[in-house]
N, C-alpha and C positions, 0 to 999 in steps of 0.2 A: 464513233464511240468505241466500237468493237476493236478496230485497229489500234486506236490510241491506247486502249487498256493492254492489248497484247504487246505492243511495242514498249510501253512503259515497264511492264513486268519483265520482258525479255532483256531489257537493257538496265535493269535495276542494279546489277552488280557493277557494270561498267560506269554507270552514272554516279552512284553514291559511294561505293566502297573504293573502287579502283580510280575513280576520278580524282579522289583526294591523294592517291599515290602519285599521280602525275605532278601535283604541286610539290611533292617532296623529291621525286626522282629527277626532275630537271636540274635543280641546284646541285644535287649529289653527282649526277652524271657530268655536269659542267665542271665541277671541281676536279673530278678524276679523268677528264677527257683525254689527257696526254699519257696516261697510264693504261694502255690497251688491256693488259692482263686484269687489272683491277676493274676496269669498266666492263669487261666481259664477265667476270665473276659476279659483280654486283647486278648486272643486267640479268644473268641466268637466275640468280636468286629471286629477283623481282618477277621474272617471267614464270618461274615455277610457282610462286606464291599466288600469282594472278590465275594461273592455270587451275590450281588447287581450289580456288574459290569459283571460278567461272564454269568449269566443266561439270562439276556435280550439280550446280544450280541449273544449268541447261538440261542435263539429263533428267533432273527432277521435274522441270517444266514440261519437257517433252513427254515423260511417262504419265504425268498426273494432270495434264492440262484440263481435261474436262471435269474431273473430280475437284481439283483445286478451285477452278472458277465457280463451280456450283456451291462448294462449301463456303468460300470466302466472299463471293460476290452475288451468288444466287443464279438460278437457272436461266434467267433472261440474258446472261452474259455467255452462255455456251457457244454461240456462233463465233466467238473470238478464239476458241480452242484450237482450230486448225492453223490459224495464223500464228498463234502463240507457239505452237510446236515448231514451225519454221523459224520464226524470229528468235527462238531460244538459242539457236546456233549462230545467228547473226550477232547476238549479244556476246557470245564467246569471242568472235573475231574482233568485235569493237573493244572488248576488255583486253585482249592480248596486244592490240595495237597501242593501247595506252602505255605499255612498257616500251615500245619501240620508238614512239614519237619523241620522248625525251632524249633518247640516244641520238636520233637524227638531228634534233635541234642543238644538242650539246656539241655535236661534231660539225655544226655549221651547214646542215642540209635543210634549212627552213624553206627554201624554194621547192625542194623535192617534196616536203610535206604538203605544200600548197598544190603542187601538180597532182599528187595522189588524191587529195581531197577533191580536186576539180574533176579528175577522171571518175572517181566514185560518184560524184554528183551527176555527171553527164550520163553514166551508165544507168544510174537509178532513174533519171528522167526519161531515158530512152526506153526503159523497160516497164516503168510503172503504169503508164496509160494502157498499153496493150495487155499487161498483166491483169490490171483491174477490170478491163472490159471483158476479157475472155475467161478469167479465172477468179474474179472477185477478190476477197481478202487474202486468199492464198497466193494469188498472182502478185499482189502488193508485197506480201511476205517474201516471196521468192525474189522480187526485184531488190528488196533491202538486203536479203541474204547474199545474193550474187554480188552486189556492189560492195558489201562488207568483206566478202571473201576476196575479191580482186584487190581492195585496199590493203587487207591483211597480207596477202601473198607479195604484193609489191613492196610493202614496208619490210616484210620478212627477208626478201632477197637483198634489199639494200642494207638492212641491219646485219645480216649474215656476212656480207662483204666487208662492211666497216669494222666489225669485231672479229673477222676471220673465224667464223663458226661454221660448223656443218649443220645441215638440217636435222641430222640425227641428235645433235646436242639440244636443239630446240624441241625435240620430240615430234617432229613433223615427218 
């Protein structure tokens, strides 16, 4: 229960707000896929908008996890605070990938998306059991965070190549 609450709160932005963007971005990116300059501009606008939602939310959760959990859910949920702090940044990576996935799909890289998801899942499964056994909820949080980070970095490198962007343009 503690992990489920922490994960659901941490991924709130990517699930509910930005998940809806994915449904809009894919058709838009597909329509403009042959105009690299337009695709790049549109992607950067979406990436910036997602960043402006995801980062402040993650910082808020990281800074206020114990207080937020106590006020909103009650003291019995305080054990979720440490995992929530870690998962808040996994939520940022997941949110940012929601802008990259539609670019990859629009440009015909669906197999790449599958491979990235497979790698993320394998890494998570490799890390989650030892993480949980030795570090409890925090270990599970780190397993999710690291697999999300790897997925984000892999998608960012491919998106950067496709759109001929620098990491500086992405703010990385």
